[in-house]
NUSE-874057 format. One record per residue (C-alpha): x, y, z; residue in three letters. Coordinates in Angstrom, 2 decimals. Example, Ala and Ser with C-alpha at 12.3 -4.5 7.8 and 13.67 -1.06 7.14 Angstrom:
<rs>
(r (12.30 -4.50 7.80) Ala)
(r (13.67 -1.06 7.14) Ser)
</rs>
This chain:
<rs>
(r (0.00 0.01 0.01) Unk)
(r (2.81 2.36 0.93) Unk)
(r (4.62 1.61 -2.31) Unk)
(r (1.42 2.34 -4.33) Unk)
(r (1.09 5.69 -2.56) Unk)
(r (4.63 6.60 -3.42) Unk)
(r (4.01 5.71 -7.09) Unk)
(r (0.76 7.81 -7.24) Unk)
(r (2.51 10.74 -5.57) Unk)
(r (5.48 10.62 -8.00) Unk)
(r (3.22 10.27 -11.01) Unk)
(r (1.21 13.29 -9.81) Unk)
(r (4.28 15.45 -9.40) Unk)
(r (5.56 14.46 -12.89) Unk)
(r (2.26 15.25 -14.55) Unk)
(r (1.99 18.55 -12.76) Unk)
(r (5.60 19.53 -13.69) Unk)
(r (5.02 18.53 -17.24) Unk)
(r (1.82 20.51 -17.51) Unk)
(r (3.55 23.65 -16.21) Unk)
(r (6.76 23.27 -18.26) Unk)
(r (7.13 25.20 -21.44) Unk)
(r (8.87 23.05 -24.10) Unk)
(r (12.11 24.59 -25.53) Unk)
(r (10.96 26.61 -28.43) Unk)
(r (13.78 28.33 -30.40) Unk)
(r (12.94 31.42 -32.15) Unk)
(r (15.06 32.98 -34.91) Unk)
(r (17.77 35.34 -33.74) Unk)
(r (17.02 39.03 -34.12) Unk)
(r (20.64 40.33 -34.44) Unk)
(r (20.90 41.15 -30.75) Unk)
(r (23.87 38.94 -29.98) Unk)
(r (26.69 40.38 -27.83) Unk)
(r (30.40 39.57 -28.03) Unk)
(r (33.34 39.55 -25.71) Unk)
(r (35.29 41.56 -28.37) Unk)
(r (34.47 43.21 -31.62) Unk)
(r (37.83 42.25 -33.17) Unk)
(r (39.91 39.05 -32.55) Unk)
(r (43.58 39.75 -33.13) Unk)
(r (45.48 36.57 -33.81) Unk)
(r (49.03 37.52 -33.04) Unk)
(r (51.77 37.49 -35.66) Unk)
(r (52.54 34.12 -37.19) Unk)
(r (55.06 32.81 -39.65) Unk)
(r (53.82 31.62 -43.07) Unk)
(r (52.59 28.05 -42.97) Unk)
(r (52.98 27.76 -39.16) Unk)
(r (49.73 27.35 -37.21) Unk)
(r (48.68 29.96 -34.76) Unk)
(r (47.71 29.47 -31.17) Unk)
(r (44.01 29.04 -30.51) Unk)
(r (42.01 32.22 -29.68) Unk)
(r (38.56 32.52 -28.35) Unk)
(r (35.43 34.71 -28.80) Unk)
(r (32.59 34.46 -26.35) Unk)
(r (29.05 34.98 -27.73) Unk)
(r (26.21 35.96 -25.46) Unk)
(r (22.41 35.62 -25.80) Unk)
(r (21.27 38.08 -23.16) Unk)
(r (17.66 37.94 -24.28) Unk)
(r (14.92 36.13 -22.46) Unk)
(r (14.27 33.83 -25.49) Unk)
(r (15.90 30.65 -26.62) Unk)
(r (17.23 31.40 -30.09) Unk)
(r (18.50 29.69 -33.16) Unk)
(r (21.23 31.34 -35.23) Unk)
(r (20.61 30.27 -38.90) Unk)
(r (24.29 30.56 -39.82) Unk)
(r (27.71 31.38 -38.46) Unk)
(r (30.37 31.53 -41.09) Unk)
(r (33.55 33.23 -42.21) Unk)
(r (33.10 36.07 -44.68) Unk)
(r (35.48 34.36 -47.09) Unk)
(r (33.59 31.10 -46.66) Unk)
(r (35.41 27.95 -47.60) Unk)
(r (38.32 29.94 -48.99) Unk)
(r (39.18 31.54 -45.67) Unk)
(r (42.53 30.83 -43.95) Unk)
(r (40.82 30.92 -40.58) Unk)
(r (38.98 27.96 -39.07) Unk)
(r (36.58 27.72 -36.15) Unk)
(r (35.27 25.29 -33.64) Unk)
(r (31.82 25.90 -32.06) Unk)
(r (30.47 23.82 -29.23) Unk)
(r (33.06 21.13 -30.04) Unk)
(r (32.04 20.85 -33.69) Unk)
(r (33.84 21.84 -36.88) Unk)
(r (30.87 22.75 -39.04) Unk)
(r (30.03 21.76 -42.58) Unk)
(r (32.43 20.44 -45.18) Unk)
(r (32.63 22.23 -48.46) Unk)
(r (34.71 23.93 -51.02) Unk)
(r (37.18 22.37 -53.48) Unk)
(r (39.48 21.22 -50.58) Unk)
(r (36.53 19.96 -48.43) Unk)
(r (37.40 22.55 -45.85) Unk)
(r (35.92 22.42 -42.39) Unk)
(r (35.56 24.95 -39.63) Unk)
(r (34.30 27.64 -42.05) Unk)
(r (30.44 27.37 -42.13) Unk)
(r (27.99 26.33 -39.42) Unk)
(r (24.19 26.25 -39.61) Unk)
(r (21.28 26.34 -37.05) Unk)
(r (23.26 26.94 -33.87) Unk)
(r (21.01 26.89 -30.78) Unk)
(r (21.47 29.16 -27.78) Unk)
(r (19.40 29.14 -24.61) Unk)
(r (18.11 32.29 -23.09) Unk)
(r (20.70 34.15 -20.90) Unk)
(r (23.40 31.69 -22.09) Unk)
(r (26.77 31.98 -23.82) Unk)
(r (29.06 29.90 -26.01) Unk)
(r (32.70 29.92 -27.06) Unk)
(r (34.05 30.12 -30.58) Unk)
(r (37.64 28.96 -30.94) Unk)
(r (39.63 30.39 -33.82) Unk)
(r (42.95 29.32 -35.42) Unk)
(r (44.72 30.06 -38.62) Unk)
(r (47.49 28.72 -40.91) Unk)
(r (48.41 30.96 -43.78) Unk)
(r (50.72 30.62 -46.76) Unk)
(r (51.92 34.15 -47.50) Unk)
(r (52.76 33.24 -51.07) Unk)
(r (49.07 32.94 -51.72) Unk)
(r (48.58 36.51 -50.55) Unk)
(r (51.41 38.65 -51.89) Unk)
(r (54.37 37.14 -53.56) Unk)
(r (56.55 40.29 -53.31) Unk)
(r (55.90 41.15 -49.63) Unk)
(r (57.68 39.90 -46.44) Unk)
(r (54.66 40.48 -44.27) Unk)
(r (50.99 40.82 -44.90) Unk)
(r (47.97 41.79 -42.76) Unk)
(r (45.37 39.07 -43.43) Unk)
(r (41.76 39.86 -42.36) Unk)
(r (38.42 38.15 -42.43) Unk)
(r (35.31 38.26 -40.27) Unk)
(r (32.91 35.94 -38.56) Unk)
(r (29.32 36.56 -39.77) Unk)
(r (26.37 35.84 -37.54) Unk)
(r (23.10 35.40 -39.46) Unk)
(r (22.44 37.55 -42.58) Unk)
(r (20.32 40.39 -43.99) Unk)
(r (18.98 42.84 -41.43) Unk)
(r (20.17 40.52 -38.62) Unk)
(r (23.73 40.37 -39.82) Unk)
(r (26.36 40.90 -37.13) Unk)
(r (30.17 40.66 -37.60) Unk)
(r (33.31 40.17 -35.52) Unk)
(r (36.52 41.08 -37.39) Unk)
(r (39.59 38.72 -37.49) Unk)
(r (43.11 40.18 -37.96) Unk)
(r (46.42 38.36 -38.32) Unk)
(r (49.89 39.69 -39.31) Unk)
(r (51.68 37.03 -41.36) Unk)
(r (55.48 37.12 -41.83) Unk)
(r (57.50 35.49 -44.52) Unk)
(r (60.64 33.68 -43.50) Unk)
(r (63.47 31.53 -44.72) Unk)
(r (62.77 27.99 -43.59) Unk)
(r (65.62 25.51 -42.92) Unk)
(r (64.61 22.00 -42.11) Unk)
(r (65.86 18.47 -42.58) Unk)
(r (64.33 16.18 -45.19) Unk)
(r (61.79 13.49 -44.38) Unk)
(r (61.67 10.23 -46.38) Unk)
(r (60.19 6.75 -46.34) Unk)
(r (62.39 3.99 -45.13) Unk)
(r (62.25 0.34 -46.38) Unk)
(r (59.48 -0.37 -43.88) Unk)
(r (57.26 2.37 -45.25) Unk)
(r (57.83 4.67 -42.18) Unk)
(r (58.61 8.37 -42.43) Unk)
(r (61.98 9.25 -40.80) Unk)
(r (63.79 12.54 -40.52) Unk)
(r (67.26 13.29 -41.82) Unk)
(r (69.95 13.17 -39.13) Unk)
(r (73.44 14.65 -38.95) Unk)
(r (76.62 12.68 -39.73) Unk)
(r (79.91 14.25 -38.74) Unk)
(r (83.11 13.56 -36.81) Unk)
(r (81.83 13.42 -33.22) Unk)
(r (84.78 11.85 -31.44) Unk)
(r (87.68 13.58 -33.29) Unk)
(r (89.10 10.41 -34.84) Unk)
(r (88.83 11.73 -38.38) Unk)
(r (85.98 9.42 -39.27) Unk)
(r (82.32 10.54 -39.79) Unk)
(r (79.85 9.23 -37.13) Unk)
(r (76.16 8.77 -37.51) Unk)
(r (74.11 10.56 -34.87) Unk)
(r (70.52 10.77 -33.76) Unk)
(r (70.53 14.58 -34.09) Unk)
(r (67.78 15.58 -36.44) Unk)
(r (68.92 18.30 -38.90) Unk)
(r (71.04 18.97 -41.93) Unk)
(r (74.15 20.86 -43.01) Unk)
(r (73.62 24.31 -44.45) Unk)
(r (74.33 24.79 -48.14) Unk)
(r (76.92 27.32 -49.24) Unk)
(r (74.06 29.54 -50.41) Unk)
(r (72.65 29.51 -46.83) Unk)
(r (75.79 30.47 -44.90) Unk)
(r (74.87 34.18 -44.66) Unk)
(r (71.86 35.06 -42.59) Unk)
(r (70.67 38.62 -43.57) Unk)
(r (68.11 40.89 -42.00) Unk)
(r (65.83 40.85 -45.03) Unk)
(r (63.61 38.01 -43.74) Unk)
(r (63.56 36.02 -40.55) Unk)
(r (64.96 32.47 -40.45) Unk)
(r (63.04 29.66 -38.97) Unk)
(r (64.98 26.46 -38.19) Unk)
(r (63.59 22.96 -37.67) Unk)
(r (65.99 20.51 -36.16) Unk)
(r (69.74 21.49 -36.09) Unk)
(r (71.20 23.67 -38.77) Unk)
(r (74.75 22.55 -38.93) Unk)
(r (77.89 24.27 -40.28) Unk)
(r (80.41 21.89 -41.93) Unk)
(r (84.25 21.70 -41.62) Unk)
(r (85.92 24.68 -43.18) Unk)
(r (82.69 26.67 -43.46) Unk)
(r (81.57 29.85 -41.65) Unk)
(r (78.07 30.88 -40.83) Unk)
(r (77.85 34.71 -40.87) Unk)
(r (74.82 36.32 -39.25) Unk)
(r (74.43 39.96 -40.22) Unk)
(r (73.25 42.80 -37.94) Unk)
(r (69.52 42.95 -37.45) Unk)
(r (68.95 39.26 -38.36) Unk)
(r (66.25 37.35 -36.57) Unk)
(r (66.75 33.64 -36.09) Unk)
(r (63.83 31.58 -34.72) Unk)
(r (64.05 27.93 -33.70) Unk)
(r (61.23 25.36 -33.61) Unk)
(r (61.09 23.01 -30.55) Unk)
(r (64.12 20.76 -30.22) Unk)
(r (66.10 22.84 -32.68) Unk)
(r (69.34 24.74 -32.67) Unk)
(r (72.63 25.66 -34.40) Unk)
(r (75.57 23.21 -34.47) Unk)
(r (78.97 24.48 -35.38) Unk)
(r (81.02 21.34 -36.14) Unk)
(r (84.73 20.43 -36.21) Unk)
(r (86.66 23.04 -38.23) Unk)
(r (83.59 25.30 -38.65) Unk)
(r (83.00 28.85 -37.42) Unk)
(r (80.14 31.14 -36.33) Unk)
(r (80.29 34.89 -36.79) Unk)
(r (77.36 36.89 -35.31) Unk)
(r (77.94 40.53 -36.36) Unk)
(r (75.41 42.55 -34.50) Unk)
(r (75.93 46.31 -33.98) Unk)
(r (74.67 48.71 -31.30) Unk)
(r (70.99 49.69 -31.64) Unk)
(r (69.72 53.24 -31.56) Unk)
(r (66.32 52.10 -30.37) Unk)
(r (66.45 49.69 -27.35) Unk)
(r (62.85 48.68 -28.00) Unk)
(r (63.29 47.82 -31.69) Unk)
(r (66.87 46.59 -31.24) Unk)
(r (67.37 47.07 -34.92) Unk)
(r (71.08 46.43 -34.84) Unk)
(r (70.99 43.44 -32.58) Unk)
(r (70.91 39.80 -33.73) Unk)
(r (68.15 37.92 -31.91) Unk)
(r (67.95 34.15 -31.38) Unk)
(r (64.59 32.92 -30.03) Unk)
(r (61.72 30.42 -30.53) Unk)
(r (59.37 30.45 -33.47) Unk)
(r (56.23 31.29 -31.38) Unk)
(r (55.62 34.95 -31.96) Unk)
(r (52.61 35.36 -29.68) Unk)
(r (53.17 37.62 -26.68) Unk)
(r (52.38 34.79 -24.33) Unk)
(r (55.58 33.00 -25.50) Unk)
(r (57.84 36.08 -25.26) Unk)
(r (59.61 34.87 -22.08) Unk)
(r (58.88 31.15 -21.93) Unk)
(r (62.11 29.17 -21.34) Unk)
(r (63.07 25.97 -23.12) Unk)
(r (61.35 26.64 -26.48) Unk)
(r (64.38 25.45 -28.45) Unk)
(r (67.65 23.78 -27.69) Unk)
(r (71.06 25.62 -28.01) Unk)
(r (73.75 27.21 -30.06) Unk)
(r (76.31 24.44 -29.88) Unk)
(r (79.96 25.19 -30.52) Unk)
(r (81.20 21.68 -30.93) Unk)
(r (84.65 20.40 -30.06) Unk)
(r (87.26 21.77 -32.55) Unk)
(r (84.98 24.41 -33.96) Unk)
(r (87.17 27.54 -34.39) Unk)
(r (87.17 31.29 -33.96) Unk)
(r (83.49 31.66 -32.89) Unk)
(r (82.39 35.20 -32.31) Unk)
(r (79.02 36.48 -31.08) Unk)
(r (78.70 40.29 -30.83) Unk)
(r (75.56 42.38 -29.98) Unk)
(r (73.18 39.47 -29.78) Unk)
(r (70.15 38.47 -27.62) Unk)
(r (69.76 34.80 -27.02) Unk)
(r (66.61 33.89 -25.15) Unk)
(r (64.10 31.18 -24.32) Unk)
(r (66.40 28.24 -25.05) Unk)
(r (67.38 25.19 -23.08) Unk)
(r (71.08 26.21 -23.00) Unk)
(r (71.84 29.64 -24.44) Unk)
(r (75.35 28.70 -25.73) Unk)
(r (77.14 25.35 -25.27) Unk)
(r (80.83 25.43 -25.93) Unk)
(r (82.86 22.21 -25.94) Unk)
(r (86.63 21.61 -25.94) Unk)
(r (89.72 23.45 -27.13) Unk)
(r (90.52 25.11 -23.81) Unk)
(r (94.03 25.93 -25.09) Unk)
(r (92.64 28.07 -27.97) Unk)
(r (92.03 31.53 -26.75) Unk)
(r (89.92 32.27 -29.91) Unk)
(r (87.63 29.33 -29.47) Unk)
(r (84.65 31.56 -28.38) Unk)
(r (84.42 35.30 -27.87) Unk)
(r (81.14 36.71 -26.51) Unk)
(r (80.71 40.43 -26.40) Unk)
(r (77.97 42.99 -25.83) Unk)
(r (75.33 40.26 -25.59) Unk)
(r (72.51 39.05 -23.36) Unk)
(r (71.24 35.54 -22.64) Unk)
(r (67.88 35.18 -20.89) Unk)
(r (65.31 32.56 -19.86) Unk)
(r (67.34 29.42 -20.44) Unk)
(r (65.60 26.41 -18.83) Unk)
(r (69.01 24.85 -17.94) Unk)
(r (72.12 26.95 -18.44) Unk)
(r (72.68 30.41 -19.92) Unk)
(r (76.28 29.55 -20.85) Unk)
(r (77.69 26.02 -20.44) Unk)
(r (81.38 25.44 -21.03) Unk)
(r (82.82 21.96 -20.94) Unk)
(r (86.62 21.92 -20.97) Unk)
(r (86.58 24.92 -23.30) Unk)
(r (87.88 28.44 -23.70) Unk)
(r (85.52 31.44 -23.49) Unk)
(r (86.24 35.14 -23.45) Unk)
(r (83.36 37.40 -22.54) Unk)
(r (82.94 41.19 -22.06) Unk)
(r (79.79 43.38 -21.58) Unk)
(r (77.67 40.20 -21.12) Unk)
(r (74.38 39.83 -19.19) Unk)
(r (73.00 36.39 -18.28) Unk)
(r (69.85 35.98 -16.23) Unk)
(r (66.95 33.68 -15.36) Unk)
(r (68.44 30.29 -15.89) Unk)
(r (66.92 27.02 -14.60) Unk)
(r (70.27 25.90 -13.30) Unk)
(r (73.33 28.17 -13.59) Unk)
(r (73.69 31.32 -15.60) Unk)
(r (77.33 30.31 -16.18) Unk)
(r (78.78 26.87 -15.60) Unk)
(r (82.37 26.29 -16.44) Unk)
(r (82.60 22.45 -16.03) Unk)
(r (85.33 19.89 -16.64) Unk)
(r (88.03 22.53 -16.31) Unk)
(r (88.74 24.94 -19.07) Unk)
(r (89.91 28.57 -19.54) Unk)
(r (87.51 31.42 -18.85) Unk)
(r (87.96 35.09 -18.79) Unk)
(r (84.98 37.49 -18.19) Unk)
(r (85.13 41.25 -17.97) Unk)
(r (82.27 43.62 -17.08) Unk)
(r (79.80 40.75 -17.05) Unk)
(r (76.56 40.52 -15.05) Unk)
(r (75.81 36.99 -13.98) Unk)
(r (72.39 37.18 -12.31) Unk)
(r (69.86 34.55 -11.69) Unk)
(r (66.27 35.36 -10.63) Unk)
(r (64.76 32.16 -11.86) Unk)
(r (61.34 31.60 -10.25) Unk)
(r (59.73 28.95 -12.47) Unk)
(r (60.89 25.96 -10.36) Unk)
(r (63.42 24.84 -7.80) Unk)
(r (66.95 25.80 -8.77) Unk)
(r (69.78 23.58 -7.43) Unk)
(r (72.79 25.41 -8.80) Unk)
(r (74.10 28.98 -8.25) Unk)
(r (74.54 31.79 -10.76) Unk)
(r (78.13 30.77 -11.30) Unk)
(r (79.42 27.17 -10.99) Unk)
(r (83.03 26.06 -11.58) Unk)
(r (84.39 22.49 -11.44) Unk)
(r (87.29 20.40 -12.95) Unk)
(r (85.65 17.01 -13.48) Unk)
(r (82.87 15.04 -14.98) Unk)
(r (81.26 11.85 -13.78) Unk)
(r (80.14 9.36 -16.43) Unk)
(r (77.09 7.02 -16.32) Unk)
(r (79.23 4.37 -14.59) Unk)
(r (80.08 6.84 -11.84) Unk)
(r (83.72 7.09 -12.97) Unk)
(r (85.33 10.47 -12.32) Unk)
(r (87.43 12.16 -15.04) Unk)
(r (89.36 15.32 -14.23) Unk)
(r (90.65 18.14 -16.40) Unk)
(r (92.55 21.22 -15.26) Unk)
(r (90.73 24.51 -14.76) Unk)
(r (93.65 26.46 -16.21) Unk)
(r (92.12 29.80 -15.39) Unk)
(r (88.72 31.41 -14.53) Unk)
(r (89.18 35.11 -14.20) Unk)
(r (86.33 37.46 -13.40) Unk)
(r (87.10 41.22 -13.53) Unk)
(r (84.55 44.00 -12.82) Unk)
(r (81.80 41.30 -12.63) Unk)
(r (78.57 40.94 -10.67) Unk)
(r (77.44 37.42 -9.37) Unk)
(r (74.06 37.76 -7.85) Unk)
(r (70.57 36.44 -7.75) Unk)
(r (67.55 35.37 -5.65) Unk)
(r (69.34 32.41 -3.87) Unk)
(r (72.33 31.98 -1.64) Unk)
(r (75.11 31.32 -2.32) Unk)
(r (75.34 32.37 -5.94) Unk)
(r (78.84 30.95 -6.37) Unk)
(r (79.95 27.35 -6.00) Unk)
(r (83.55 26.10 -6.55) Unk)
(r (83.69 22.32 -6.84) Unk)
(r (87.28 21.07 -7.07) Unk)
(r (88.68 17.56 -7.55) Unk)
(r (92.19 17.74 -5.95) Unk)
(r (93.51 15.42 -8.64) Unk)
(r (93.80 18.40 -11.08) Unk)
(r (94.42 22.12 -11.18) Unk)
(r (91.79 24.62 -10.13) Unk)
(r (92.86 28.15 -10.84) Unk)
(r (90.51 31.07 -10.48) Unk)
(r (90.38 34.79 -9.37) Unk)
(r (87.80 37.47 -8.79) Unk)
(r (89.03 41.00 -9.16) Unk)
(r (86.93 44.13 -8.30) Unk)
(r (83.67 42.25 -8.29) Unk)
(r (80.49 41.71 -6.31) Unk)
(r (79.54 38.19 -5.13) Unk)
(r (76.44 37.04 -3.23) Unk)
(r (77.77 34.57 -0.78) Unk)
(r (76.50 34.60 2.80) Unk)
(r (78.38 31.98 4.74) Unk)
(r (77.16 32.95 8.20) Unk)
(r (76.40 29.34 8.96) Unk)
(r (79.90 28.25 7.96) Unk)
(r (78.59 25.65 5.51) Unk)
(r (81.53 26.39 3.15) Unk)
(r (85.03 25.94 4.42) Unk)
(r (88.50 25.33 2.91) Unk)
(r (90.96 27.44 0.95) Unk)
(r (88.70 28.00 -2.05) Unk)
(r (86.42 30.20 0.10) Unk)
(r (89.18 32.06 1.89) Unk)
(r (87.82 35.52 1.01) Unk)
(r (90.82 37.10 2.73) Unk)
(r (93.19 35.55 0.15) Unk)
(r (93.95 38.34 -2.27) Unk)
(r (95.36 35.89 -4.74) Unk)
(r (91.82 34.56 -5.23) Unk)
(r (89.64 37.60 -4.20) Unk)
(r (91.03 40.98 -4.81) Unk)
(r (88.98 43.94 -3.80) Unk)
(r (85.68 41.95 -3.78) Unk)
(r (82.53 43.01 -2.07) Unk)
(r (79.88 40.54 -0.77) Unk)
(r (76.11 40.47 -0.38) Unk)
(r (75.41 44.10 -1.26) Unk)
(r (72.30 44.33 -3.45) Unk)
(r (73.27 46.04 -6.73) Unk)
(r (69.76 47.44 -7.07) Unk)
(r (68.89 46.08 -10.53) Unk)
(r (66.02 47.85 -12.28) Unk)
(r (63.72 44.84 -12.59) Unk)
(r (65.66 41.57 -12.65) Unk)
(r (62.65 39.34 -12.71) Unk)
(r (61.96 40.82 -16.17) Unk)
(r (65.61 40.83 -17.29) Unk)
(r (66.17 44.51 -16.72) Unk)
(r (69.64 44.53 -15.17) Unk)
(r (70.59 48.13 -15.34) Unk)
(r (72.05 49.56 -12.10) Unk)
(r (71.25 52.91 -10.50) Unk)
(r (73.47 55.74 -9.55) Unk)
(r (74.65 55.17 -6.03) Unk)
(r (74.58 51.37 -6.35) Unk)
(r (77.34 49.58 -4.35) Unk)
(r (78.90 48.61 -7.68) Unk)
(r (78.95 52.24 -8.91) Unk)
(r (82.48 53.35 -9.50) Unk)
(r (83.86 50.13 -7.99) Unk)
(r (85.69 48.79 -11.09) Unk)
(r (89.07 49.15 -12.54) Unk)
(r (90.12 50.20 -16.06) Unk)
(r (90.71 46.95 -17.91) Unk)
(r (92.01 46.70 -21.48) Unk)
(r (90.43 48.81 -24.10) Unk)
(r (86.88 48.34 -22.91) Unk)
(r (85.68 51.98 -22.92) Unk)
(r (81.90 51.46 -23.47) Unk)
(r (79.23 49.36 -21.85) Unk)
(r (76.77 46.86 -23.40) Unk)
(r (74.58 49.82 -24.62) Unk)
(r (77.61 51.59 -26.17) Unk)
(r (77.58 54.12 -23.35) Unk)
(r (81.05 55.54 -22.49) Unk)
(r (82.32 54.20 -19.23) Unk)
(r (83.56 56.60 -16.48) Unk)
(r (87.11 56.98 -15.52) Unk)
(r (86.30 54.69 -12.66) Unk)
(r (83.93 52.23 -14.27) Unk)
(r (80.97 50.43 -12.72) Unk)
(r (80.75 46.67 -12.22) Unk)
(r (78.74 44.51 -14.61) Unk)
(r (77.73 45.15 -18.16) Unk)
(r (75.97 48.42 -17.59) Unk)
(r (77.15 51.85 -16.54) Unk)
(r (74.84 53.21 -13.88) Unk)
(r (71.92 55.61 -14.70) Unk)
(r (69.44 57.60 -12.82) Unk)
(r (66.25 55.55 -12.50) Unk)
(r (62.98 57.33 -13.18) Unk)
(r (60.47 57.53 -10.34) Unk)
(r (57.47 55.23 -10.93) Unk)
</rs>
């Protein structure tokens, strides 16, 4: 009896609710949709490289459930844009059976909203064969006739020189990518590697500033060849890509001072190939500039290297003082190391390195290093950082846990800053089986040893043979180090603390240094009040 009563009660409620409910009745839209924006700007893209996904939110603020007869791109099936609405890609059509262009009878409930996701891939050659960039526009049309509403779409497309390895079918019918073959171990014989990439042709050995370069895989320079990068050139790397300067090859990056520090028109810039603002400072978008063992006379001047895994990796030839010269350059947002030397020789002046997932500079497995007026900062905040701004050692440990040593012939730091958001920002890791020679002269180091965690002769800061006129733990007052602005203010502890060294009369911005120069890459300036 009780069960029957429950059944009758439930049936009564269902009938009552059904009699009071109004079935969903969709009426035609009246052109009163509202949008989160009237123009969707899809940020700059390279030709034939897909954009990020952008969104437009559409609102039905009326009290009626409506049906939108059509949502389509103005260029229809010929548009270079594509859309996704409510998880669907619309109708197929056009000569290439394009989708994501035309949608019909889209329903929207009263007081509801929906997202439209928009992407694009554009071949600039289809737009203007003689231009290096082109503004491509279209629009999303909602309904038609008197109810027509539009949201504009705008994308800047840039042409580029694309460098990529070949893909081909193997005997098993699988696509594989071309890999590099060169002398890896220095025995005079070519070795096959798993490094995807190809060697640059002679016609590709000069990078100009006429169009950007986009590199897929490693672009390699062969024995006896030199890659010259002219001032104002822009070099972009796809994921897992980089430059490889092999045995007997050279790299010459010939940037010049820029008149406009925003445009950086004279600078050579190395970065990833994602041009959207959201990717402007994302580390690890590409691999590295790799100066391989026995590459020769490598020079980088007035360059910005950013958002790689390792900014520059230099291997071997520690007895060659011309192995690698780095001047007037900045390296930012490296997911591992800004500069990594492995038993090599590096000379640097007017250099800034910041925001590295490990060390801004690591001189490992010995070597020969000389830095003048260099700012080694590290304000990495994307994850835990286990290494300091500057790391020096004279050994490596292989996968079998075998230790190999190599002398640190010299590591001289003059008029330098070693600072960051951790402590200490200098680690000296010596294997007593080999030489370990270094000296800091007129420099600033962040190293608070109040807990006496570091002992021994390497950290005898009273030894003038190792630390001459060095100041510790005084904040240099960088302008905005988290955003790679490493200028120093007048009155900084490093202001007028340097010594005249060689012929280095200007700073990284080509500003004349004072008679008593400042430490680091920048001469001090008066900061503007916020």
